[in-house]
N, C-alpha and C positions, 0 to 999 in steps of 0.2 A: 283404292285398296291399301290397307295398312298392315295386313297380316298375310304371311305366306311362308312356307317351309318345304323342304324336300324330305322324303321319308322312304323307308323300305317296308314292304308288306311282310309281316311276321306270320299272319294267318288269322283264322276266325275262331272265336270261342263264344261263351255266353256268360252273362253275369245276372245277378238278381238285384233289383232296386229295393228301396226301403219297404214298399208294400208287398214284396215277395214276388212280383211279376218278373218273368224272364225276358232278358233283352239280348238278342244276338248282336255281337259286336265284331268288328275287324280291328286287330291290333296292329298299330303302325309304330315303327321305331323312327321317330322324327328328330332329325338333326343329331348333333349340333352342326349347323351350317356356318361357314365363315365367309364374310364379305370379301370378295376378290377384286371388285371394281365398282366405282360409282359413276354411273352414266349421267351426264348433265346436258341441258338443252344447248349450252354454248358449244360444247365439244362434240356431242353426238346427235343433237337434234331432238332428244327426248330425255326424260328423267327416269332412271331405273336403278335398281341395286342388283349387281351380279353376285351370286353366291356359289360356293363350292361345297361338295358333299362327298364323303367317304375318302379317306386317305388311300393313296396308291403309291407303290414304290416307284422311284425314278429308275427308268431303264436306260441303259447306255444307248445313245443315239447312234445308229449304225448307218452305213452307206448302202445304197441299193447296188444291184449287180453292175449297173453302168457307171456307178461312182459319181453320178452327176448331182444327186440331191440327197438330203438327209431323210431317212425313213424311220418313223417312230415304231417302237414295239407295239404289238397289238393292245396291251394293257398299260403301256407307258405313255410318256409325253414327249413331244418333239421339242426342239430348242425354243421355238416361239412360245409354246405353252409353259415351259420351264421358266422362261424369262418373265412371262406374265404373272405366274405365281410368286416368283422371287420379288418382283416389284411390289406386290401386295404384302410381302413378308409372311406368306403362309406356305404350308407344305403342299405338294402336288395332290390334286384332287381328281377323283374319277369322273364325277358329274359336275357340270357347270350350267346353271340356269339363271334367268333374269326374272325379277319381280318389279312391276311398275308401282312401287309404293308412292303414296301421296307425300309421305314424309321422308323421301329418299335422302334429302339433305341432312337429316339427323344422323345418318349412319356414317361410319368411318371404316377405312380399310382394316381388316383384321377383327372387326366386331363379330361376335358370335350370335346366331339366332337359334334359340333353343325351343323345346316343346312348350315351354311356359308362355310363349307368345300367344297361344290359344288358351281358352278357359272352358270349363264345363258349361254346356249350354250353347256354345258358339255353333254356327252353321257354316259348313264349308263345301267347296267343290273339289272333288278328288279326280285327278287325271292320271291315267297310266295306259300302257299297252296291254290290251286284253289278251286272254289266253288264246293261243293258236290251236285251231281244230283241224287244220289240214283241208283236204278236198272233201266236201260234204254234199249230199244230195239236197234237193229242193225242200223235202219234208223237214229235215233237221235245220237247214240253213235259213229257210224263209217261212217255215211253218205252213207250207201248203198241204192241202188235204190229201190223204192216201186213198188208195182203192180198196175194194172189198178184200178181207183177209181170209175168206172161206176158200176151201179147196176148189181148184179149177178156174179161179178168176183170171189167172195169168197177169194180174195187174195189182201190185201191192203198194210199193213205195216209189214207183216210177212217177216222174213229173206229170205225165198225161199229155194231152194235145197242146201243141205249141202254136198252131195256127190253122186256119181253114184251108181246104184244098184249092178252092177257086177264088175266094175273096176273103181276106185281102191278099192271099198267096204269098205271104211273107210273115216274119216274126217281128212284132213291134219292138222298137227300140226301148230298152229299159225293162224288158221282160225278165222276170226272175228265173234264174237258171242255176243248176248245180255249179259249184266253184269253190274257191278258197274262202274259208270261214275263220274269223278271228284274226289276232295279231295286228290289230289296228288301234289307233289312239282312241280312247273312250273316256268320257267324263260323266260322272254321276254327281248331280247337283243337290244342294240343300241337305246334306247329311249332317246329322247332329252329333256333336262331340259329347260322349257320355262321361269320360273321365280323362284326366291328364296327370301323368306321373312324371314330374319334372326331373326327379333324381335319376330315373331309369330312361329318360327320353322317350316315354311311351305315350301314345294317344290312342284311346279307345273310341271308335266311331260306330254309331248305331247303323247296322245294315251291312251290305256288301260293298266292296271297293274293287274296281277293275284290276285285272292282272293276276299272275300266279304268285306264289310265295317268293320272297326276295326281290320282287319287282320294284322299280323306282316309281314312287308316287309323288305327284306334285299337289300340295295342299294349299288352297287359297280360300280366303273368306268368300262366301257365296255371293254371286251376282244376281241370284234369283230373288225376287221380291217376296218377303215373308209376310204372311197375313196372320 
């Protein structure tokens, strides 16, 4: 992998191409990301580039109630993180991620990775935390079939039978049940980049990308084989 960047999801819109056909796109504000550390095989056992994204104010490191250890502010950085960013010579960042670039040795501390690392026509994999839906029933969560909706059926969107009375007299492991839906890491593969605006750090991706607006999205060149 030679291409990767962090982005925030702006939302969805639509554009028209040259022949007038409509294309639904997701707008991503990608970068700029700053290189905060270079991982090497000699020191870390593998080769990678660590990047930081979105500036965040440094908060005063306070003491906990017991006074035994330093506690970072919820949106701030503790002393170890501050030292890490200071060593790289960059400002404190909100998000830190790693990319296993094949050309990791070509990067240096403080280098910026911008949206122009990608180009129109590139295919990417987008990873983010999906929208949380809370507790949902089996019909919405798993797409199970509903009962008759006519009056008097007394069975509409309930899950239905979970097991036989005599045999097997139990519910099989892995049976789809109502429960928590969404708010999990999700990846959509092989999305096509429709347009790149390097000046505004914008990338337009064809189709939908996981996560709500303002969600952190990790973009990497696709690992899916293209035919």
